[in-house]
KETIKE-557035 format. One line per field, with one value per residue: x, y, z of N, C-alpha, C, O in turn. Coordinates in pm, 1 decimal. Each point is the difference from the previous one (the first is absolute). Layout:
BEGIN
n_x: c(X | ...)
n_y: c(Y | ...)
n_z: c(Z | ...)
ca_x: c(X | ...)
ca_y: c(Y | ...)
ca_z: c(Z | ...)
c_x: c(X | ...)
c_y: c(Y | ...)
c_z: c(Z | ...)
o_x: c(X | ...)
o_y: c(Y | ...)
o_z: c(Z | ...)
***
This chain:
BEGIN
n_x: c(1140.1 | -137.2 | -101.4 | 86.7 | -167.0 | 104.9 | 175.3 | -221.2 | 108.1 | -225.2 | -16.3 | 124.0 | -197.7 | 125.3 | -55.9 | 225.2 | 205.8 | -80.4 | 30.9 | 187.1 | 81.8 | -46.3 | 156.3 | 165.7 | -77.2 | 34.2 | 97.2 | 118.4 | -92.2 | 74.4 | 199.2 | -65.8 | -65.3 | -128.2 | 111.3 | -43.3 | -175.7 | 158.1 | -52.3 | -178.8 | -101.9 | -93.6 | -148.6 | -210.5 | -98.3 | -95.7 | -191.9 | -130.4 | -113.0 | -108.9 | -82.5 | 40.1 | -142.3 | -5.6 | 27.5)
n_y: c(-288.2 | 175.7 | -38.2 | -177.0 | 162.9 | -56.9 | 176.3 | 144.8 | -198.3 | -9.9 | -95.3 | -146.5 | -50.9 | 58.6 | 210.6 | 107.3 | 53.7 | 135.2 | 225.6 | 86.1 | 58.6 | 234.3 | 140.1 | 54.5 | 197.2 | 277.3 | 181.3 | 89.8 | 163.9 | 208.1 | 95.4 | 165.2 | -173.5 | 126.0 | -140.3 | -164.4 | -27.2 | 42.2 | -68.6 | -98.5 | 137.4 | 206.6 | -86.6 | 89.2 | 191.9 | 128.6 | -35.6 | 56.6 | 194.7 | 6.6 | -164.5 | 214.1 | 105.4 | -207.0 | 128.6)
n_z: c(-2277.5 | -15.4 | 206.3 | -148.3 | -117.5 | -240.1 | -35.8 | -44.6 | -119.8 | -71.8 | 214.7 | -108.2 | -112.1 | -140.1 | -51.5 | -74.0 | 140.4 | 143.4 | -136.6 | -62.3 | 221.2 | -96.3 | -46.2 | 155.5 | 93.2 | -50.9 | -51.9 | 225.7 | 5.1 | -98.1 | 112.4 | 212.9 | -173.3 | 133.9 | 108.8 | -134.3 | 122.2 | 139.2 | -185.9 | -61.3 | -74.4 | 101.7 | 105.6 | -19.3 | -85.1 | 141.2 | 178.0 | -171.0 | -28.6 | 159.9 | -152.8 | -137.2 | 144.9 | -131.9 | -161.4)
ca_x: c(-144.9 | -76.0 | -23.3 | -151.2 | -100.2 | -14.6 | 43.2 | -78.7 | -127.6 | -20.1 | -26.8 | -88.3 | -102.8 | -24.7 | -105.0 | 12.8 | 15.9 | -122.2 | -95.9 | 104.3 | -35.1 | -95.7 | -42.1 | 90.0 | -83.7 | -169.3 | 75.4 | -4.9 | -129.3 | -25.0 | 61.8 | 88.3 | -117.0 | 28.8 | -3.7 | -116.6 | -12.7 | 0.4 | -90.7 | 31.9 | 8.2 | 160.6 | 60.8 | 1.8 | 63.0 | 146.6 | 65.3 | -25.2 | 123.1 | 165.6 | 40.8 | 34.6 | -105.5 | -75.6 | -122.6)
ca_y: c(-13.2 | -126.8 | -137.1 | 11.5 | -91.1 | -109.6 | 15.1 | -15.9 | -62.8 | -31.8 | -62.9 | -47.7 | -88.3 | -134.3 | -19.3 | -113.9 | -150.7 | -42.9 | -37.9 | -128.2 | -65.3 | -57.0 | -81.5 | -121.2 | -98.1 | -41.5 | -92.9 | -148.2 | -30.6 | -108.1 | -117.1 | -124.9 | -6.9 | -104.9 | -102.2 | -57.4 | -72.2 | -187.7 | -63.4 | -108.7 | -63.7 | 24.7 | -43.2 | -154.9 | -45.2 | 9.4 | -74.5 | -129.1 | 51.7 | 45.6 | -100.9 | -86.9 | -58.5 | 86.7 | 26.5)
ca_z: c(-100.5 | 83.3 | -99.3 | -96.1 | 75.6 | -7.4 | 110.6 | 133.5 | -1.4 | 137.9 | 44.7 | -63.6 | 57.2 | -55.0 | -65.4 | -117.7 | 67.4 | 40.9 | -84.1 | -27.5 | 97.2 | 26.8 | -159.8 | 48.9 | 88.5 | -78.5 | -70.0 | 30.8 | 8.9 | -113.5 | -50.8 | 49.4 | 106.8 | 75.5 | -52.7 | 12.5 | 97.4 | -72.7 | 13.6 | 18.7 | -98.6 | -109.9 | 109.3 | -64.6 | -160.1 | 29.2 | 71.0 | -82.3 | -109.9 | 22.7 | 47.3 | -124.8 | -38.8 | -100.3 | 21.2)
c_x: c(-105.3 | -30.6 | -133.8 | -132.1 | -0.7 | 71.6 | -19.9 | -121.9 | -28.5 | 16.8 | -124.2 | -74.2 | 18.6 | -99.5 | 3.8 | 0.4 | -120.7 | -62.9 | 43.4 | -39.4 | -167.2 | -63.0 | 70.0 | -80.0 | -151.3 | 95.3 | -0.9 | -110.4 | -62.1 | 41.4 | 44.1 | -134.0 | 34.2 | -37.4 | -133.5 | -15.2 | -0.8 | -123.1 | 45.7 | -13.8 | 167.6 | 150.6 | 34.3 | 73.3 | 172.0 | 90.6 | -18.4 | 172.4 | 132.6 | -42.3 | -10.6 | -103.8 | -80.1 | -188.2 | -42.5)
c_y: c(-115.3 | -99.8 | 22.4 | -60.4 | -96.4 | -134.4 | -25.3 | -49.7 | -23.7 | -154.7 | -96.7 | -64.1 | -116.6 | -54.3 | -97.3 | -129.0 | -20.1 | -87.7 | -95.2 | -116.7 | -83.2 | -66.6 | -131.8 | -135.4 | -94.1 | -133.8 | -134.7 | -67.5 | -73.3 | -95.4 | -129.3 | -27.9 | -155.5 | -147.6 | -12.6 | -93.2 | -154.1 | -52.8 | -154.5 | -116.2 | 19.4 | -11.3 | -209.7 | -46.1 | 78.3 | -97.5 | -143.6 | 20.1 | -34.2 | -134.1 | -79.6 | -91.3 | 97.6 | -0.2 | -173.9)
c_z: c(36.9 | -33.4 | -50.3 | 80.2 | 39.1 | 147.9 | 108.5 | 47.8 | 124.8 | 19.5 | -53.8 | 136.0 | -56.7 | -66.9 | -117.5 | 60.4 | 34.5 | -100.5 | -74.4 | 52.7 | 11.4 | -156.3 | -36.0 | 64.8 | -77.3 | -145.0 | 11.3 | 62.6 | -135.3 | -73.5 | 60.6 | 103.3 | 87.6 | -34.1 | 48.5 | 72.4 | -36.9 | 12.9 | 84.6 | -150.2 | -100.6 | 171.6 | -38.2 | -112.5 | 38.3 | 58.8 | -86.1 | -112.1 | 117.0 | 110.6 | -110.0 | -90.2 | -110.2 | 12.5 | -90.1)
o_x: c(25.8 | 28.5 | -86.5 | 13.2 | -38.8 | -47.6 | 70.3 | -89.9 | 84.7 | 19.9 | -112.8 | 63.2 | -64.2 | -18.2 | -87.5 | -85.5 | -30.8 | -36.5 | -76.9 | -55.5 | -33.4 | -88.8 | -46.0 | 7.8 | -51.9 | -23.5 | -41.7 | 12.8 | -52.3 | -58.8 | 39.4 | -22.2 | 65.3 | -88.4 | -36.3 | 106.1 | -71.9 | -34.7 | 107.4 | 55.1 | 77.9 | 114.4 | 92.1 | 70.9 | 100.3 | 112.0 | 61.3 | 93.0 | 109.0 | 22.3 | -20.7 | 27.2 | -26.2 | -65.7 | -117.1)
o_y: c(-118.8 | -39.8 | 78.6 | -91.6 | -36.2 | -101.1 | -66.9 | 54.1 | -6.7 | -38.6 | 36.1 | -1.3 | -89.5 | -121.6 | -84.0 | -83.4 | -98.6 | -117.2 | -95.9 | -83.5 | -111.8 | -82.4 | -77.3 | -121.3 | -111.5 | -120.4 | -89.1 | -120.7 | -111.3 | -77.9 | -106.1 | 58.8 | -98.8 | 10.3 | 77.3 | -57.9 | -66.6 | 12.6 | -1.7 | -110.0 | -71.0 | 43.0 | -81.6 | -100.4 | -40.3 | -28.7 | -92.3 | -78.9 | -15.4 | 24.0 | -121.3 | -76.1 | 119.4 | -63.3 | -36.0)
o_z: c(19.6 | -113.0 | 38.8 | 81.3 | 111.1 | 51.6 | 75.6 | 64.3 | 89.1 | -115.2 | 33.7 | 105.6 | 54.8 | -5.9 | -20.9 | -29.9 | -66.9 | 9.2 | -6.0 | -71.4 | 39.1 | -21.9 | -84.0 | -18.9 | -5.4 | -10.6 | -74.0 | 20.3 | -6.9 | -75.0 | -48.3 | 105.8 | -33.3 | -85.1 | 88.7 | -23.3 | -74.4 | 117.5 | 60.2 | 3.2 | -63.5 | -14.6 | -0.6 | -7.6 | -58.8 | -42.2 | 53.5 | -16.4 | -55.2 | 118.6 | 3.1 | -92.9 | 14.7 | 82.8 | -12.4)
***
């Protein structure tokens, strides 16, 4: 008895994996934004708090 047609599939090209990775990259860009550059005023306030001084 021969094998079923579904058992003779050709090799895939990885299209589903490529689309999954593309979507994962897009979602990562939406939710994981890079930090804003620290301005001088913010740095001064951080150092003031780190030294234990209040405003």
